[in-house]
C-alpha positions in Angstrom: -6.0 12.9 27.2 -7.8 15.5 24.8 -7.1 16.9 21.6 -8.7 19.5 19.6 -7.8 20.6 15.6 -9.0 23.4 14.6 -9.5 25.1 11.3 -9.2 22.1 9.1 -10.5 21.2 5.8 -12.2 17.3 7.0 -12.0 15.1 4.2 -13.5 11.6 4.8 -16.6 9.2 3.4 -19.0 11.5 3.4 -16.9 14.3 1.9 -15.5 17.9 2.3 -16.0 20.3 5.4 -14.0 22.9 7.4 -15.0 22.1 11.1 -13.0 21.7 14.4 -12.5 18.5 15.6 -11.9 17.0 19.5 -10.5 13.7 20.6 -11.3 12.3 23.8 -9.9 8.9 24.8 -8.9 7.7 21.3 -12.4 8.4 19.8 -13.9 11.8 17.9 -15.6 13.4 20.6 -16.9 16.5 18.6 -17.4 17.9 15.4 -18.4 21.2 15.2 -17.5 24.8 13.7 -15.8 26.9 16.8 -15.2 24.5 19.2 -14.1 26.1 22.5 -10.8 25.3 24.2 -11.3 23.7 27.6 -8.9 23.0 30.2 -6.5 19.8 29.3 -7.1 20.2 25.4 -3.8 19.9 23.4 -4.8 22.4 20.5 -3.2 21.9 17.1 -4.0 24.8 14.8 -4.7 22.9 11.3 -5.4 26.3 9.5 -4.8 25.5 5.6 -4.7 21.8 6.3 -6.4 18.8 5.8 -7.6 16.4 8.3 -8.6 13.2 6.8 -8.9 9.4 8.3 -5.8 7.7 8.6 -4.4 5.8 5.5 -3.9 2.2 5.2 -1.6 0.3 2.9 -2.7 -2.6 1.4 1.0 -3.9 0.7 4.0 -3.3 2.9 7.1 -5.0 3.1 8.6 -4.8 6.5 11.1 -7.9 6.3 10.2 -9.0 10.3 11.5 -11.9 10.6 14.4 -12.9 8.7 15.7 -9.4 6.8 16.1 -7.3 10.0 19.0 -5.8 8.4 16.8 -4.1 5.5 14.0 -3.3 8.1 12.1 -4.5 11.6 8.4 -4.1 12.0 9.0 -1.1 14.4 11.4 0.9 11.8 8.7 0.0 9.0 5.8 1.2 11.4 7.6 4.7 12.1 8.2 5.4 8.8 3.9 4.3 8.2 3.1 6.4 10.4 5.1 9.5 9.0 3.4 9.1 6.0 0.4 9.4 7.1 -0.6 5.6 7.4 -2.6 3.9 10.7 -2.6 0.3 9.2 -0.4 -1.6 6.9 -0.7 -4.9 5.7 2.5 -6.8 6.1 3.3 -9.2 2.8 4.2 -12.6 4.2 7.8 -13.5 2.4 9.2 -13.4 5.3 12.0 -15.8 6.4 10.2 -17.7 7.4 7.0 -17.4 5.2 4.0 -16.2 7.1 1.9 -19.6 6.2 1.3 -20.3 9.8 -0.2 -18.9 13.2 3.3 -18.9 15.1 4.1 -16.4 12.5 1.6 -14.5 11.9 1.0 -14.0 15.7 5.0 -13.1 16.0 4.4 -10.3 13.3 1.4 -8.9 15.2 2.8 -8.8 18.5 5.8 -7.2 17.2 3.3 -4.6 15.8 1.7 -4.3 18.9 5.0 -3.8 20.7 5.9 -0.4 18.1 2.3 0.6 18.2 3.0 3.3 15.8 -0.2 1.6 13.5 -1.7 -1.2 12.8 0.4 -4.1 11.5 -1.7 -6.8 9.9 -0.5 -10.1 9.2 -0.6 -11.5 6.0 -1.1 -14.9 5.2 0.7 -16.8 1.5 -1.7 -18.7 -0.3 0.7 -21.5 -0.7 3.1 -23.3 1.3 6.6 -21.4 2.1 5.1 -19.2 -1.4 6.4 -22.5 -3.0 3.1 -23.0 -5.2 2.2 -26.7 -4.7 0.2 -26.7 -1.6 -2.2 -24.3 0.1 -1.7 -23.2 3.7 -4.3 -23.8 6.4 -7.0 -20.4 5.1 -9.2 -21.2 7.9 -6.8 -21.6 10.8 -5.2 -18.7 9.8 -8.4 -16.8 9.1 -9.2 -17.8 12.6 -6.0 -16.1 13.9 -7.4 -13.1 12.3 -5.5 -13.1 8.7 -7.5 -11.0 6.3 -5.5 -11.0 3.4 -3.8 -14.0 1.9 -0.9 -13.5 -1.2 2.1 -15.2 -2.6 3.4 -11.4 -3.5 6.7 -12.2 -5.2 5.3 -14.9 -7.0 2.3 -15.5 -8.7 0.2 -18.6 -7.8 1.3 -20.5 -11.4 -0.9 -23.7 -11.2 -4.4 -22.7 -12.2 -6.0 -25.5 -11.0 -4.5 -24.8 -7.3 -6.0 -21.1 -7.7 -9.1 -22.2 -8.7 -9.2 -24.6 -4.9 -7.8 -21.6 -3.4 -10.9 -19.5 -4.1 -13.3 -22.0 -3.2 -11.4 -23.3 -0.3 -11.4 -19.5 0.3 -15.6 -18.5 0.0 -17.0 -18.0 2.9 -13.9 -17.5 5.3 -14.2 -13.8 5.3 -10.8 -13.5 3.7 -9.3 -12.0 0.4 -7.1 -13.8 -1.9 -4.2 -10.9 -3.6 -2.8 -12.0 -6.4 0.9 -11.3 -7.8 0.1 -11.4 -11.6 3.1 -13.0 -13.2 3.7 -15.9 -15.6 7.1 -17.1 -14.6 7.8 -18.7 -17.7 8.0 -15.2 -19.7 10.0 -13.3 -16.8 13.1 -15.2 -16.5 15.9 -13.5 -16.6 13.9 -9.8 -17.6 15.3 -6.8 -15.3 12.9 -4.2 -17.1 10.1 -3.8 -19.1 10.2 -5.3 -22.9 9.9 -2.3 -25.2 12.3 -0.1 -27.1 14.2 0.9 -24.0 15.2 -2.0 -22.7 16.1 -3.2 -26.6 18.3 -0.2 -26.8 20.0 -1.2 -23.6 20.4 -4.9 -24.7 18.5 -5.7 -21.3 16.4 -9.0 -21.1 12.6 -7.7 -20.9 9.5 -8.4 -19.1 6.6 -8.2 -20.9 3.5 -6.6 -20.4 1.8 -10.0 -21.4 3.2 -11.4 -18.6 0.9 -9.8 -16.2 -2.1 -9.3 -18.1 -2.3 -13.4 -18.9 -2.2 -13.8 -15.2 -4.8 -11.6 -14.7 -7.0 -12.5 -17.2 -6.8 -16.0 -16.2 -8.0 -14.9 -12.9 -10.6 -12.9 -13.9 -12.3 -16.2 -15.3 -11.9 -17.9 -12.1 -13.4 -15.4 -10.3 -16.2 -15.1 -12.9 -16.2 -19.6 -12.5 -16.1 -19.6 -8.8 -18.1 -16.3 -8.0 -15.7 -15.6 -5.3 -13.8 -12.1 -5.4 -10.2 -11.5 -5.5 -7.4 -8.3 -4.9 -5.3 -7.5 -7.8 -1.6 -6.4 -6.7 0.5 -2.9 -8.2 -1.2 -3.3 -11.7 1.0 -2.0 -13.9 0.2 -1.9 -17.8 -2.2 -0.4 -19.8 -4.0 -3.5 -21.0 -4.2 -4.5 -17.0 -6.3 -2.0 -16.6 -8.8 -2.2 -19.6 -9.4 -5.9 -18.2 -10.3 -4.8 -14.9 -12.5 -2.3 -15.7 -14.4 -5.1 -18.3 -14.7 -7.2 -15.5 -16.0 -4.7 -13.1 -18.5 -3.5 -15.8 -19.9 -7.4 -15.6 -20.1 -7.3 -11.8 -17.5 -9.1 -10.7 -16.5 -9.0 -7.2 -12.7 -7.8 -8.2 -10.4 -5.1 -6.6 -7.3 -3.5 -7.9 -4.6 -1.8 -6.3 -1.5 0.6 -8.5 2.1 2.0 -6.8 3.1 5.2 -6.6 6.3 4.4 -8.6 3.8 2.7 -11.6 2.2 6.1 -11.9 4.9 8.6 -12.0 8.2 6.7 -13.4 8.9 5.1 -16.6 11.1 2.3 -17.8 13.3 4.9 -19.1 14.6 5.2 -15.8 16.4 2.2 -16.4 18.9 4.2 -18.7 21.4 4.8 -16.0 21.5 1.2 -15.0 21.1 2.0 -11.7 19.0 -0.8 -10.0 17.1 1.8 -7.5 14.5 1.9 -10.2 14.3 -1.8 -10.6 11.1 -3.3 -9.5 8.4 -6.3 -10.0 6.0 -5.2 -12.1 8.4 -3.2 -14.2 8.3 0.4 -14.2 6.8 0.3 -17.7 6.1 3.2 -20.6 4.2 6.6 -20.6 1.4 5.0 -22.4 0.8 2.7 -19.2 1.4 5.1 -16.8 -1.2 7.4 -18.8 -3.3 4.5 -18.3 -3.0 3.7 -14.6 -3.9 7.0 -13.7 -6.9 6.8 -15.5 -7.7 3.8 -14.1 -7.5 5.4 -10.6 -9.1 8.6 -11.5 -12.4 6.4 -12.4 -12.2 4.1 -10.1 -11.2 1.3 -12.1 -8.4 0.8 -9.8 -9.4 1.0 -6.2 -6.5 1.8 -4.4 -2.6 3.4 -3.9 -0.5 1.0 -2.3 3.0 1.4 -2.0 4.8 -1.9 -2.5 7.2 -0.1 0.2 9.9 -2.8 -0.4 13.5 -2.0 1.5 17.0 -3.1 0.5 20.2 -2.6 2.3 22.6 -0.4 -0.1 25.2 -3.3 -1.2 22.3 -5.7 -1.9 21.3 -2.5 -4.6 24.4 -1.6 -5.4 24.8 -4.9 -7.3 24.6 -5.3 -11.3 20.7 -5.1 -12.7 20.2 -8.7 -13.2 21.2 -9.7 -9.9 20.1 -6.9 -7.4 16.9 -7.2 -5.7 13.7 -5.4 -7.0 12.1 -3.4 -5.0 12.1 0.2 -3.6 10.5 2.6 -0.4 7.5 4.2 -0.7 5.8 4.5 2.8 7.0 8.7 3.2 6.0 9.4 -0.2 2.8 7.7 -0.7 1.2 11.4 -0.3 3.5 13.5 -2.1 4.3 11.3 -5.3 0.7 10.4 -5.5 -1.0 14.6 -5.1 2.4 15.4 -7.6 1.6 12.8 -10.3 -2.2 12.6 -10.0 -4.3 15.2 -11.6 -7.6 14.0 -9.4 -9.8 15.8 -6.9 -8.4 15.6 -3.4 -11.3 13.6 -2.0 -10.4 10.6 -4.4 -6.8 10.5 -3.9 -7.7 10.3 -0.2 -10.5 7.7 -0.8 -7.6 6.0 -2.5 -5.2 5.7 0.2 -7.8 5.3 3.0 -11.3 4.3 3.4 -10.9 1.8 0.2 -7.7 0.1 1.1 -9.4 -0.2 4.4 -12.5 -1.9 2.8 -10.3 -4.3 1.0 -7.9 -5.1 3.7 -10.9 -5.9 6.0 -10.4 -3.4 8.7 -13.3 -0.9 7.3 -14.6 -0.9 11.4 -12.1 1.1 12.6 -9.5 2.6 9.9 -10.7 5.3 6.8 -14.1 5.7 9.1 -15.5 9.0 8.9 -14.7 11.5 10.7 -17.8 11.5 13.7 -18.3 11.8 17.0 -17.9 8.0 18.2 -15.9 7.1 15.9 -12.2 5.4 16.3 -9.3 8.6 16.2 -6.9 7.1 13.6 -6.3 10.1 11.7 -3.8 11.9 9.9 -3.5 15.5 9.1 -1.4 16.9 5.9 -0.5 20.3 4.0 -1.8 19.4 0.6 0.1 22.1 -0.7 3.9 21.9 0.6 6.0 21.1 -2.2 9.7 19.2 -0.8 12.3 16.6 -1.3 13.4 13.4 0.0 16.5 13.2 1.4 17.1 9.4 1.6 19.2 9.6 4.9 16.3 11.3 7.0 13.6 8.8 6.1 12.8 6.0 9.1 13.7 3.1 7.1 16.7 1.4 8.0 17.1 1.1 4.1 17.6 4.2 1.6 16.3 2.9 -1.1 14.4 5.4 -2.8 14.2 6.4 -6.2 12.6 10.1 -5.6 15.9 12.2 -5.1 15.3 15.5 -6.7 12.5 14.7 -7.4 9.7 17.5 -6.2 6.7 16.0 -4.2 3.6 17.6 -3.1 1.5 16.7 0.2 3.2 16.3 3.3 2.2 14.7 6.5 2.4 16.7 9.7 1.0 14.9 12.3 -0.7 10.6 12.8 -3.0 9.9 15.4 -3.4 6.1 16.1 -6.1 5.4 18.3 -6.3 9.3 19.4 -2.7 9.2 20.0 -0.3 11.4 18.1 2.3 9.2 16.7 3.9 12.3 14.6 3.8 16.1 15.6 5.5 18.9 13.0 6.2 15.9 10.6 8.5 14.2 13.8 7.8 10.7 15.0 7.4 10.6 18.8 8.7 7.1 19.3 
């Protein structure tokens, strides 16, 4: 197969340039201005569009195995491809938990069967995500697991977290922490603040995130072993990470589109679509998250894609599960919400998370001859609105209906093969 992409603004780790790109047999073959069309070329006119390395999502809930009524690896990978993602890290809070080689291999095989993007299974830090016994890190690392997390739960036991860091040292893996001191969040449904008080709803205080973040930063300082922090949501969290990086600690962090675009006031409707963990916070927190992304304190944008069937999200707030869709809207929300250079937004969606995920050898690569052709083409200026029924996910719990988004993926190429053309999934 020979594919010729013409007239695109290429954005990659080497910067920006307007060139044509030819892909042959899954690899970038030529990059130059004014490449000639040859027999057999499938030509895509990308004038006015951006060609970038495919996006990498560090934080996706694909639900399979165990909750296939909400999402499957096939439908989730289709949503990912439509969002420009060529790799996603599948969170381990499945049933059974991704705490054994058998379950991890199942997730990987299902991803290979779907073949819309790389599905990278994470492993849980503790058995069953129960917070009591460490999983066999070395065994799971040997099976290809790069990221370990109990996402949905923070590891509450400080000694166990220290042992996890020490155990991880030298294995080539990354521990990713969901920062939440659960004793401070019992029964909480939204951010603890003026809106929560006005509505009479139990609050989730910022300090619950910040205490665990501070604890684990200090454990990184003690052990010398790096850590990644998931979906940070508060201004103080950004300050803590900024100070830790200034001290030279080996930490990285991510933020979600909903934490830099939606405030806790959305819960005034009592609509569980806006219930997430950690919760939506204040305008000041949003400003701090945006500033953290702009100055590089926060390394990556991750969707925390969390599908739920309609009947669960229609329950009262205290009973409805947290989470919202994010794969197909990540780019659109980011460009509509962030006042950052386009290259910095693409970096936070592509090569920076690829490095954290341990797949920088094949994703987020420079668009140069000899490199793998995991690519996304998008219109950075198209304004569009979400129609839930048209999303690829099996679930429709998106909070962005009626909110104009900017930037839409038109084409995605996985290992050089088109999986999305003109905004339509090909499988």
